[in-house]
PDB file with SEQRES, HELIX, SHEET and CRYST1 records, atoms N, CA, C and O in Angstrom:
SEQRES   1 A   79  ARG GLN VAL ARG ILE LYS ARG PRO MET ASN ALA PHE MET          
SEQRES   2 A   79  VAL TRP ALA LYS THR GLU ARG LYS VAL MET ALA ASP GLU          
SEQRES   3 A   79  ASN PRO GLY LEU HIS ASN ALA ASP LEU SER LYS MET LEU          
SEQRES   4 A   79  GLY LYS LYS TRP LYS SER LEU VAL PRO SER GLU ARG ARG          
SEQRES   5 A   79  PRO PHE ILE GLN GLU ALA GLU LYS LEU ARG LEU GLN HIS          
SEQRES   6 A   79  GLN SER GLU TYR PRO ASN TYR LYS TYR ARG PRO LYS ARG          
SEQRES   7 A   79  LYS                                                          
HELIX    1 AA1 ALA A   11  GLU A   26  1                                  16    
HELIX    2 AA2 ASN A   32  SER A   45  1                                  14    
HELIX    3 AA3 PRO A   48  GLU A   68  1                                  21    
CRYST1    1.000    1.000    1.000  90.00  90.00  90.00 P 1           1          
ATOM      1  N   ARG A   1      91.926  39.995 168.329  1.00  0.00           N  
ATOM      2  CA  ARG A   1      92.842  40.987 168.026  1.00  0.00           C  
ATOM      3  C   ARG A   1      92.640  41.523 166.594  1.00  0.00           C  
ATOM      4  O   ARG A   1      92.494  40.757 165.642  1.00  0.00           O  
ATOM      5  N   GLN A   2      92.637  42.798 166.480  1.00  0.00           N  
ATOM      6  CA  GLN A   2      92.342  43.334 165.207  1.00  0.00           C  
ATOM      7  C   GLN A   2      93.645  43.364 164.344  1.00  0.00           C  
ATOM      8  O   GLN A   2      94.743  43.508 164.883  1.00  0.00           O  
ATOM      9  N   VAL A   3      93.496  43.222 162.952  1.00  0.00           N  
ATOM     10  CA  VAL A   3      94.557  43.227 162.119  1.00  0.00           C  
ATOM     11  C   VAL A   3      94.995  44.765 161.882  1.00  0.00           C  
ATOM     12  O   VAL A   3      94.162  45.609 161.551  1.00  0.00           O  
ATOM     13  N   ARG A   4      96.158  45.024 162.047  1.00  0.00           N  
ATOM     14  CA  ARG A   4      96.747  46.388 161.864  1.00  0.00           C  
ATOM     15  C   ARG A   4      96.778  46.938 160.476  1.00  0.00           C  
ATOM     16  O   ARG A   4      97.549  46.395 159.684  1.00  0.00           O  
ATOM     17  N   ILE A   5      96.058  47.925 160.078  1.00  0.00           N  
ATOM     18  CA  ILE A   5      96.077  48.393 158.714  1.00  0.00           C  
ATOM     19  C   ILE A   5      97.336  49.446 158.711  1.00  0.00           C  
ATOM     20  O   ILE A   5      97.485  50.361 159.521  1.00  0.00           O  
ATOM     21  N   LYS A   6      98.142  49.140 157.702  1.00  0.00           N  
ATOM     22  CA  LYS A   6      99.337  49.892 157.540  1.00  0.00           C  
ATOM     23  C   LYS A   6      98.933  51.193 156.729  1.00  0.00           C  
ATOM     24  O   LYS A   6      97.960  51.199 155.975  1.00  0.00           O  
ATOM     25  N   ARG A   7      99.713  52.248 156.926  1.00  0.00           N  
ATOM     26  CA  ARG A   7      99.478  53.593 156.234  1.00  0.00           C  
ATOM     27  C   ARG A   7     100.041  53.368 154.820  1.00  0.00           C  
ATOM     28  O   ARG A   7     100.952  52.585 154.552  1.00  0.00           O  
ATOM     29  N   PRO A   8      99.369  54.172 153.931  1.00  0.00           N  
ATOM     30  CA  PRO A   8      99.913  54.122 152.470  1.00  0.00           C  
ATOM     31  C   PRO A   8     101.264  54.724 152.531  1.00  0.00           C  
ATOM     32  O   PRO A   8     101.608  55.494 153.428  1.00  0.00           O  
ATOM     33  N   MET A   9     102.056  54.331 151.500  1.00  0.00           N  
ATOM     34  CA  MET A   9     103.498  54.899 151.474  1.00  0.00           C  
ATOM     35  C   MET A   9     103.425  56.355 150.908  1.00  0.00           C  
ATOM     36  O   MET A   9     102.603  56.689 150.054  1.00  0.00           O  
ATOM     37  N   ASN A  10     104.336  57.175 151.444  1.00  0.00           N  
ATOM     38  CA  ASN A  10     104.422  58.514 150.877  1.00  0.00           C  
ATOM     39  C   ASN A  10     105.321  58.514 149.773  1.00  0.00           C  
ATOM     40  O   ASN A  10     105.812  57.448 149.403  1.00  0.00           O  
ATOM     41  N   ALA A  11     105.602  59.618 149.188  1.00  0.00           N  
ATOM     42  CA  ALA A  11     106.458  59.667 147.896  1.00  0.00           C  
ATOM     43  C   ALA A  11     107.881  59.199 148.178  1.00  0.00           C  
ATOM     44  O   ALA A  11     108.500  58.522 147.357  1.00  0.00           O  
ATOM     45  N   PHE A  12     108.411  59.585 149.402  1.00  0.00           N  
ATOM     46  CA  PHE A  12     109.744  59.250 149.730  1.00  0.00           C  
ATOM     47  C   PHE A  12     109.833  57.700 149.961  1.00  0.00           C  
ATOM     48  O   PHE A  12     110.798  57.081 149.514  1.00  0.00           O  
ATOM     49  N   MET A  13     108.952  57.146 150.574  1.00  0.00           N  
ATOM     50  CA  MET A  13     109.040  55.721 150.866  1.00  0.00           C  
ATOM     51  C   MET A  13     108.805  54.934 149.482  1.00  0.00           C  
ATOM     52  O   MET A  13     109.374  53.857 149.305  1.00  0.00           O  
ATOM     53  N   VAL A  14     108.056  55.424 148.618  1.00  0.00           N  
ATOM     54  CA  VAL A  14     107.927  54.831 147.256  1.00  0.00           C  
ATOM     55  C   VAL A  14     109.294  54.780 146.609  1.00  0.00           C  
ATOM     56  O   VAL A  14     109.737  53.742 146.119  1.00  0.00           O  
ATOM     57  N   TRP A  15     109.977  55.977 146.622  1.00  0.00           N  
ATOM     58  CA  TRP A  15     111.195  56.093 145.951  1.00  0.00           C  
ATOM     59  C   TRP A  15     112.264  55.168 146.656  1.00  0.00           C  
ATOM     60  O   TRP A  15     112.960  54.361 146.040  1.00  0.00           O  
ATOM     61  N   ALA A  16     112.313  55.385 148.053  1.00  0.00           N  
ATOM     62  CA  ALA A  16     113.344  54.748 148.735  1.00  0.00           C  
ATOM     63  C   ALA A  16     113.249  53.138 148.739  1.00  0.00           C  
ATOM     64  O   ALA A  16     114.200  52.436 149.083  1.00  0.00           O  
ATOM     65  N   LYS A  17     112.128  52.677 148.363  1.00  0.00           N  
ATOM     66  CA  LYS A  17     111.893  51.170 148.361  1.00  0.00           C  
ATOM     67  C   LYS A  17     112.930  50.532 147.396  1.00  0.00           C  
ATOM     68  O   LYS A  17     113.606  49.553 147.711  1.00  0.00           O  
ATOM     69  N   THR A  18     113.003  51.155 146.208  1.00  0.00           N  
ATOM     70  CA  THR A  18     113.955  50.601 145.266  1.00  0.00           C  
ATOM     71  C   THR A  18     115.385  51.231 145.399  1.00  0.00           C  
ATOM     72  O   THR A  18     116.392  50.555 145.194  1.00  0.00           O  
ATOM     73  N   GLU A  19     115.430  52.521 145.741  1.00  0.00           N  
ATOM     74  CA  GLU A  19     116.741  53.140 145.825  1.00  0.00           C  
ATOM     75  C   GLU A  19     117.580  52.449 146.976  1.00  0.00           C  
ATOM     76  O   GLU A  19     118.795  52.276 146.881  1.00  0.00           O  
ATOM     77  N   ARG A  20     116.818  52.064 148.080  1.00  0.00           N  
ATOM     78  CA  ARG A  20     117.582  51.489 149.177  1.00  0.00           C  
ATOM     79  C   ARG A  20     118.306  50.216 148.807  1.00  0.00           C  
ATOM     80  O   ARG A  20     119.357  49.921 149.377  1.00  0.00           O  
ATOM     81  N   LYS A  21     117.757  49.426 147.834  1.00  0.00           N  
ATOM     82  CA  LYS A  21     118.404  48.167 147.392  1.00  0.00           C  
ATOM     83  C   LYS A  21     119.649  48.465 146.693  1.00  0.00           C  
ATOM     84  O   LYS A  21     120.710  47.894 146.945  1.00  0.00           O  
ATOM     85  N   VAL A  22     119.469  49.543 145.643  1.00  0.00           N  
ATOM     86  CA  VAL A  22     120.575  50.001 144.854  1.00  0.00           C  
ATOM     87  C   VAL A  22     121.729  50.366 145.769  1.00  0.00           C  
ATOM     88  O   VAL A  22     122.828  49.823 145.654  1.00  0.00           O  
ATOM     89  N   MET A  23     121.448  51.358 146.742  1.00  0.00           N  
ATOM     90  CA  MET A  23     122.468  51.899 147.629  1.00  0.00           C  
ATOM     91  C   MET A  23     123.111  50.857 148.523  1.00  0.00           C  
ATOM     92  O   MET A  23     124.272  50.965 148.919  1.00  0.00           O  
ATOM     93  N   ALA A  24     122.303  49.831 148.829  1.00  0.00           N  
ATOM     94  CA  ALA A  24     122.792  48.820 149.812  1.00  0.00           C  
ATOM     95  C   ALA A  24     123.750  47.885 149.055  1.00  0.00           C  
ATOM     96  O   ALA A  24     124.728  47.377 149.605  1.00  0.00           O  
ATOM     97  N   ASP A  25     123.442  47.692 147.839  1.00  0.00           N  
ATOM     98  CA  ASP A  25     124.448  46.897 146.999  1.00  0.00           C  
ATOM     99  C   ASP A  25     125.675  47.664 146.668  1.00  0.00           C  
ATOM    100  O   ASP A  25     126.732  47.061 146.481  1.00  0.00           O  
ATOM    101  N   GLU A  26     125.604  48.907 146.587  1.00  0.00           N  
ATOM    102  CA  GLU A  26     126.793  49.784 146.271  1.00  0.00           C  
ATOM    103  C   GLU A  26     127.626  49.874 147.555  1.00  0.00           C  
ATOM    104  O   GLU A  26     128.852  49.921 147.450  1.00  0.00           O  
ATOM    105  N   ASN A  27     127.046  49.900 148.750  1.00  0.00           N  
ATOM    106  CA  ASN A  27     127.746  50.030 150.043  1.00  0.00           C  
ATOM    107  C   ASN A  27     127.397  48.940 150.954  1.00  0.00           C  
ATOM    108  O   ASN A  27     126.682  49.160 151.932  1.00  0.00           O  
ATOM    109  N   PRO A  28     127.881  47.728 150.679  1.00  0.00           N  
ATOM    110  CA  PRO A  28     127.539  46.488 151.408  1.00  0.00           C  
ATOM    111  C   PRO A  28     127.764  46.563 152.968  1.00  0.00           C  
ATOM    112  O   PRO A  28     127.036  45.924 153.729  1.00  0.00           O  
ATOM    113  N   GLY A  29     128.747  47.325 153.403  1.00  0.00           N  
ATOM    114  CA  GLY A  29     129.002  47.196 154.812  1.00  0.00           C  
ATOM    115  C   GLY A  29     128.412  48.352 155.591  1.00  0.00           C  
ATOM    116  O   GLY A  29     128.704  48.492 156.779  1.00  0.00           O  
ATOM    117  N   LEU A  30     127.565  49.217 154.947  1.00  0.00           N  
ATOM    118  CA  LEU A  30     126.955  50.368 155.574  1.00  0.00           C  
ATOM    119  C   LEU A  30     125.861  50.013 156.501  1.00  0.00           C  
ATOM    120  O   LEU A  30     125.045  49.153 156.170  1.00  0.00           O  
ATOM    121  N   HIS A  31     125.785  50.651 157.706  1.00  0.00           N  
ATOM    122  CA  HIS A  31     124.689  50.476 158.655  1.00  0.00           C  
ATOM    123  C   HIS A  31     123.434  51.071 158.171  1.00  0.00           C  
ATOM    124  O   HIS A  31     123.503  52.082 157.473  1.00  0.00           O  
ATOM    125  N   ASN A  32     122.228  50.523 158.483  1.00  0.00           N  
ATOM    126  CA  ASN A  32     121.002  50.800 157.905  1.00  0.00           C  
ATOM    127  C   ASN A  32     120.684  52.425 158.302  1.00  0.00           C  
ATOM    128  O   ASN A  32     120.150  53.196 157.505  1.00  0.00           O  
ATOM    129  N   ALA A  33     121.060  52.767 159.520  1.00  0.00           N  
ATOM    130  CA  ALA A  33     120.822  54.132 159.887  1.00  0.00           C  
ATOM    131  C   ALA A  33     121.560  55.182 159.004  1.00  0.00           C  
ATOM    132  O   ALA A  33     121.038  56.259 158.715  1.00  0.00           O  
ATOM    133  N   ASP A  34     122.785  54.814 158.599  1.00  0.00           N  
ATOM    134  CA  ASP A  34     123.616  55.675 157.696  1.00  0.00           C  
ATOM    135  C   ASP A  34     123.083  55.644 156.247  1.00  0.00           C  
ATOM    136  O   ASP A  34     123.170  56.609 155.486  1.00  0.00           O  
ATOM    137  N   LEU A  35     122.485  54.380 155.904  1.00  0.00           N  
ATOM    138  CA  LEU A  35     121.832  54.331 154.558  1.00  0.00           C  
ATOM    139  C   LEU A  35     120.622  55.224 154.565  1.00  0.00           C  
ATOM    140  O   LEU A  35     120.386  55.950 153.600  1.00  0.00           O  
ATOM    141  N   SER A  36     119.862  55.191 155.607  1.00  0.00           N  
ATOM    142  CA  SER A  36     118.600  56.110 155.765  1.00  0.00           C  
ATOM    143  C   SER A  36     119.007  57.464 155.619  1.00  0.00           C  
ATOM    144  O   SER A  36     118.296  58.196 154.930  1.00  0.00           O  
ATOM    145  N   LYS A  37     120.080  57.940 156.179  1.00  0.00           N  
ATOM    146  CA  LYS A  37     120.574  59.438 156.143  1.00  0.00           C  
ATOM    147  C   LYS A  37     120.931  59.780 154.628  1.00  0.00           C  
ATOM    148  O   LYS A  37     120.564  60.820 154.081  1.00  0.00           O  
ATOM    149  N   MET A  38     121.678  58.797 154.020  1.00  0.00           N  
ATOM    150  CA  MET A  38     121.925  59.104 152.599  1.00  0.00           C  
ATOM    151  C   MET A  38     120.820  59.193 151.734  1.00  0.00           C  
ATOM    152  O   MET A  38     120.726  60.052 150.857  1.00  0.00           O  
ATOM    153  N   LEU A  39     119.863  58.203 151.993  1.00  0.00           N  
ATOM    154  CA  LEU A  39     118.574  58.264 151.166  1.00  0.00           C  
ATOM    155  C   LEU A  39     117.877  59.591 151.332  1.00  0.00           C  
ATOM    156  O   LEU A  39     117.349  60.148 150.370  1.00  0.00           O  
ATOM    157  N   GLY A  40     117.874  60.091 152.529  1.00  0.00           N  
ATOM    158  CA  GLY A  40     117.243  61.414 152.898  1.00  0.00           C  
ATOM    159  C   GLY A  40     117.877  62.646 152.128  1.00  0.00           C  
ATOM    160  O   GLY A  40     117.244  63.555 151.591  1.00  0.00           O  
ATOM    161  N   LYS A  41     119.200  62.502 152.179  1.00  0.00           N  
ATOM    162  CA  LYS A  41     120.086  63.611 151.443  1.00  0.00           C  
ATOM    163  C   LYS A  41     119.837  63.553 150.081  1.00  0.00           C  
ATOM    164  O   LYS A  41     119.718  64.597 149.440  1.00  0.00           O  
ATOM    165  N   LYS A  42     119.724  62.261 149.459  1.00  0.00           N  
ATOM    166  CA  LYS A  42     119.574  62.226 147.992  1.00  0.00           C  
ATOM    167  C   LYS A  42     118.215  62.667 147.587  1.00  0.00           C  
ATOM    168  O   LYS A  42     118.026  63.419 146.630  1.00  0.00           O  
ATOM    169  N   TRP A  43     117.232  62.160 148.372  1.00  0.00           N  
ATOM    170  CA  TRP A  43     115.805  62.699 148.080  1.00  0.00           C  
ATOM    171  C   TRP A  43     115.655  64.177 147.980  1.00  0.00           C  
ATOM    172  O   TRP A  43     115.085  64.764 147.061  1.00  0.00           O  
ATOM    173  N   LYS A  44     116.201  64.698 148.975  1.00  0.00           N  
ATOM    174  CA  LYS A  44     116.149  66.313 149.081  1.00  0.00           C  
ATOM    175  C   LYS A  44     116.948  66.913 147.903  1.00  0.00           C  
ATOM    176  O   LYS A  44     116.632  68.040 147.520  1.00  0.00           O  
ATOM    177  N   SER A  45     117.810  66.349 147.387  1.00  0.00           N  
ATOM    178  CA  SER A  45     118.636  66.897 146.318  1.00  0.00           C  
ATOM    179  C   SER A  45     117.942  66.643 144.940  1.00  0.00           C  
ATOM    180  O   SER A  45     118.355  67.249 143.951  1.00  0.00           O  
ATOM    181  N   LEU A  46     116.897  65.762 144.845  1.00  0.00           N  
ATOM    182  CA  LEU A  46     116.147  65.579 143.567  1.00  0.00           C  
ATOM    183  C   LEU A  46     115.359  66.791 143.186  1.00  0.00           C  
ATOM    184  O   LEU A  46     114.798  67.470 144.046  1.00  0.00           O  
ATOM    185  N   VAL A  47     115.306  67.076 141.913  1.00  0.00           N  
ATOM    186  CA  VAL A  47     114.588  68.201 141.451  1.00  0.00           C  
ATOM    187  C   VAL A  47     113.042  67.859 141.430  1.00  0.00           C  
ATOM    188  O   VAL A  47     112.708  66.674 141.412  1.00  0.00           O  
ATOM    189  N   PRO A  48     112.120  68.830 141.431  1.00  0.00           N  
ATOM    190  CA  PRO A  48     110.714  68.439 141.395  1.00  0.00           C  
ATOM    191  C   PRO A  48     110.332  67.504 140.251  1.00  0.00           C  
ATOM    192  O   PRO A  48     109.442  66.666 140.393  1.00  0.00           O  
ATOM    193  N   SER A  49     110.991  67.651 139.158  1.00  0.00           N  
ATOM    194  CA  SER A  49     110.548  66.745 137.939  1.00  0.00           C  
ATOM    195  C   SER A  49     111.032  65.362 138.098  1.00  0.00           C  
ATOM    196  O   SER A  49     110.482  64.462 137.463  1.00  0.00           O  
ATOM    197  N   GLU A  50     112.090  65.101 138.955  1.00  0.00           N  
ATOM    198  CA  GLU A  50     112.501  63.794 139.244  1.00  0.00           C  
ATOM    199  C   GLU A  50     111.538  63.208 140.322  1.00  0.00           C  
ATOM    200  O   GLU A  50     111.212  62.021 140.282  1.00  0.00           O  
ATOM    201  N   ARG A  51     111.102  64.037 141.260  1.00  0.00           N  
ATOM    202  CA  ARG A  51     110.196  63.512 142.285  1.00  0.00           C  
ATOM    203  C   ARG A  51     108.794  63.258 141.827  1.00  0.00           C  
ATOM    204  O   ARG A  51     108.092  62.411 142.380  1.00  0.00           O  
ATOM    205  N   ARG A  52     108.378  63.990 140.814  1.00  0.00           N  
ATOM    206  CA  ARG A  52     106.938  63.903 140.362  1.00  0.00           C  
ATOM    207  C   ARG A  52     106.413  62.584 140.217  1.00  0.00           C  
ATOM    208  O   ARG A  52     105.357  62.290 140.778  1.00  0.00           O  
ATOM    209  N   PRO A  53     107.089  61.694 139.467  1.00  0.00           N  
ATOM    210  CA  PRO A  53     106.428  60.286 139.351  1.00  0.00           C  
ATOM    211  C   PRO A  53     106.192  59.565 140.575  1.00  0.00           C  
ATOM    212  O   PRO A  53     105.247  58.782 140.669  1.00  0.00           O  
ATOM    213  N   PHE A  54     107.090  59.810 141.629  1.00  0.00           N  
ATOM    214  CA  PHE A  54     106.850  59.121 142.928  1.00  0.00           C  
ATOM    215  C   PHE A  54     105.863  59.864 143.811  1.00  0.00           C  
ATOM    216  O   PHE A  54     105.348  59.254 144.748  1.00  0.00           O  
ATOM    217  N   ILE A  55     105.571  61.098 143.589  1.00  0.00           N  
ATOM    218  CA  ILE A  55     104.521  61.827 144.176  1.00  0.00           C  
ATOM    219  C   ILE A  55     103.229  61.339 143.678  1.00  0.00           C  
ATOM    220  O   ILE A  55     102.306  61.062 144.444  1.00  0.00           O  
ATOM    221  N   GLN A  56     103.149  61.224 142.318  1.00  0.00           N  
ATOM    222  CA  GLN A  56     101.940  60.712 141.597  1.00  0.00           C  
ATOM    223  C   GLN A  56     101.631  59.224 142.065  1.00  0.00           C  
ATOM    224  O   GLN A  56     100.453  58.910 142.234  1.00  0.00           O  
ATOM    225  N   GLU A  57     102.595  58.342 142.271  1.00  0.00           N  
ATOM    226  CA  GLU A  57     102.457  56.922 142.618  1.00  0.00           C  
ATOM    227  C   GLU A  57     101.869  56.980 144.027  1.00  0.00           C  
ATOM    228  O   GLU A  57     100.904  56.281 144.339  1.00  0.00           O  
ATOM    229  N   ALA A  58     102.489  57.857 144.904  1.00  0.00           N  
ATOM    230  CA  ALA A  58     102.066  57.861 146.292  1.00  0.00           C  
ATOM    231  C   ALA A  58     100.618  58.356 146.391  1.00  0.00           C  
ATOM    232  O   ALA A  58      99.876  57.965 147.292  1.00  0.00           O  
ATOM    233  N   GLU A  59     100.239  59.206 145.464  1.00  0.00           N  
ATOM    234  CA  GLU A  59      98.783  59.769 145.536  1.00  0.00           C  
ATOM    235  C   GLU A  59      97.861  58.532 145.098  1.00  0.00           C  
ATOM    236  O   GLU A  59      96.803  58.267 145.670  1.00  0.00           O  
ATOM    237  N   LYS A  60      98.338  57.866 144.109  1.00  0.00           N  
ATOM    238  CA  LYS A  60      97.553  56.723 143.618  1.00  0.00           C  
ATOM    239  C   LYS A  60      97.348  55.655 144.764  1.00  0.00           C  
ATOM    240  O   LYS A  60      96.255  55.109 144.913  1.00  0.00           O  
ATOM    241  N   LEU A  61      98.445  55.371 145.575  1.00  0.00           N  
ATOM    242  CA  LEU A  61      98.391  54.460 146.668  1.00  0.00           C  
ATOM    243  C   LEU A  61      97.394  55.007 147.699  1.00  0.00           C  
ATOM    244  O   LEU A  61      96.569  54.266 148.234  1.00  0.00           O  
ATOM    245  N   ARG A  62      97.484  56.270 147.957  1.00  0.00           N  
ATOM    246  CA  ARG A  62      96.729  56.978 148.975  1.00  0.00           C  
ATOM    247  C   ARG A  62      95.163  56.771 148.630  1.00  0.00           C  
ATOM    248  O   ARG A  62      94.391  56.346 149.490  1.00  0.00           O  
ATOM    249  N   LEU A  63      94.767  57.077 147.403  1.00  0.00           N  
ATOM    250  CA  LEU A  63      93.408  56.956 146.934  1.00  0.00           C  
ATOM    251  C   LEU A  63      92.981  55.458 146.903  1.00  0.00           C  
ATOM    252  O   LEU A  63      91.824  55.148 147.185  1.00  0.00           O  
ATOM    253  N   GLN A  64      93.898  54.549 146.567  1.00  0.00           N  
ATOM    254  CA  GLN A  64      93.534  53.216 146.752  1.00  0.00           C  
ATOM    255  C   GLN A  64      93.262  52.752 148.155  1.00  0.00           C  
ATOM    256  O   GLN A  64      92.271  52.094 148.471  1.00  0.00           O  
ATOM    257  N   HIS A  65      94.257  53.159 149.011  1.00  0.00           N  
ATOM    258  CA  HIS A  65      94.005  52.808 150.310  1.00  0.00           C  
ATOM    259  C   HIS A  65      92.696  53.427 151.054  1.00  0.00           C  
ATOM    260  O   HIS A  65      92.129  52.863 151.990  1.00  0.00           O  
ATOM    261  N   GLN A  66      92.327  54.596 150.528  1.00  0.00           N  
ATOM    262  CA  GLN A  66      91.190  55.216 151.002  1.00  0.00           C  
ATOM    263  C   GLN A  66      89.957  54.470 150.517  1.00  0.00           C  
ATOM    264  O   GLN A  66      89.001  54.415 151.290  1.00  0.00           O  
ATOM    265  N   SER A  67      89.874  53.915 149.373  1.00  0.00           N  
ATOM    266  CA  SER A  67      88.854  53.193 148.866  1.00  0.00           C  
ATOM    267  C   SER A  67      88.707  51.883 149.549  1.00  0.00           C  
ATOM    268  O   SER A  67      87.605  51.435 149.866  1.00  0.00           O  
ATOM    269  N   GLU A  68      89.956  51.209 149.797  1.00  0.00           N  
ATOM    270  CA  GLU A  68      89.846  49.903 150.402  1.00  0.00           C  
ATOM    271  C   GLU A  68      89.529  49.939 151.917  1.00  0.00           C  
ATOM    272  O   GLU A  68      88.955  48.980 152.433  1.00  0.00           O  
ATOM    273  N   TYR A  69      89.894  51.035 152.647  1.00  0.00           N  
ATOM    274  CA  TYR A  69      89.636  51.265 154.130  1.00  0.00           C  
ATOM    275  C   TYR A  69      88.993  52.686 154.292  1.00  0.00           C  
ATOM    276  O   TYR A  69      89.599  53.646 154.770  1.00  0.00           O  
ATOM    277  N   PRO A  70      87.681  52.715 153.833  1.00  0.00           N  
ATOM    278  CA  PRO A  70      87.020  54.111 154.031  1.00  0.00           C  
ATOM    279  C   PRO A  70      86.952  54.604 155.389  1.00  0.00           C  
ATOM    280  O   PRO A  70      86.858  55.822 155.545  1.00  0.00           O  
ATOM    281  N   ASN A  71      86.984  53.890 156.326  1.00  0.00           N  
ATOM    282  CA  ASN A  71      86.800  54.351 157.890  1.00  0.00           C  
ATOM    283  C   ASN A  71      88.209  54.259 158.551  1.00  0.00           C  
ATOM    284  O   ASN A  71      88.289  54.254 159.779  1.00  0.00           O  
ATOM    285  N   TYR A  72      89.253  54.190 157.817  1.00  0.00           N  
ATOM    286  CA  TYR A  72      90.611  54.228 158.350  1.00  0.00           C  
ATOM    287  C   TYR A  72      90.897  55.585 158.830  1.00  0.00           C  
ATOM    288  O   TYR A  72      90.646  56.563 158.126  1.00  0.00           O  
ATOM    289  N   LYS A  73      91.447  55.690 160.078  1.00  0.00           N  
ATOM    290  CA  LYS A  73      92.042  56.936 160.697  1.00  0.00           C  
ATOM    291  C   LYS A  73      93.281  56.481 161.314  1.00  0.00           C  
ATOM    292  O   LYS A  73      93.355  55.476 162.022  1.00  0.00           O  
ATOM    293  N   TYR A  74      94.257  57.257 161.022  1.00  0.00           N  
ATOM    294  CA  TYR A  74      95.655  57.075 161.557  1.00  0.00           C  
ATOM    295  C   TYR A  74      95.567  57.328 162.962  1.00  0.00           C  
ATOM    296  O   TYR A  74      95.173  58.389 163.446  1.00  0.00           O  
ATOM    297  N   ARG A  75      95.980  56.232 163.660  1.00  0.00           N  
ATOM    298  CA  ARG A  75      96.127  56.363 165.254  1.00  0.00           C  
ATOM    299  C   ARG A  75      97.512  55.848 165.639  1.00  0.00           C  
ATOM    300  O   ARG A  75      97.758  54.648 165.760  1.00  0.00           O  
ATOM    301  N   PRO A  76      98.324  56.738 165.806  1.00  0.00           N  
ATOM    302  CA  PRO A  76      99.751  56.239 166.205  1.00  0.00           C  
ATOM    303  C   PRO A  76      99.669  55.665 167.678  1.00  0.00           C  
ATOM    304  O   PRO A  76      98.837  56.042 168.503  1.00  0.00           O  
ATOM    305  N   LYS A  77     100.685  54.659 167.914  1.00  0.00           N  
ATOM    306  CA  LYS A  77     100.612  54.001 169.181  1.00  0.00           C  
ATOM    307  C   LYS A  77     101.164  54.874 170.302  1.00  0.00           C  
ATOM    308  O   LYS A  77     102.139  55.586 170.066  1.00  0.00           O  
ATOM    309  N   ARG A  78     100.642  54.862 171.416  1.00  0.00           N  
ATOM    310  CA  ARG A  78     101.338  55.764 172.481  1.00  0.00           C  
ATOM    311  C   ARG A  78     102.505  54.968 173.065  1.00  0.00           C  
ATOM    312  O   ARG A  78     102.425  53.763 173.302  1.00  0.00           O  
ATOM    313  N   LYS A  79     103.609  55.719 173.287  1.00  0.00           N  
ATOM    314  CA  LYS A  79     104.778  55.092 173.798  1.00  0.00           C  
ATOM    315  C   LYS A  79     104.744  55.105 175.292  1.00  0.00           C  
ATOM    316  O   LYS A  79     105.669  54.608 175.934  1.00  0.00           O  
TER     317      LYS A  79                                                      
END                                                                             
């Protein structure tokens, strides 16, 4: 069985990784689906200058992923 290679995180995922913990602590009883919706709204409300560091980090991760797995091709699983 082949080891599954994960896709590199996009800018939203890089940002949400830390932001999710903060929002979960602020809203302890909130369901994960509702938390995800809140994160999406908050991300969309960020101005480009606030997003830029996460976009740059995501690009860095993408290039790193590309060098580690040069033959990687995204193949989503069929449902």
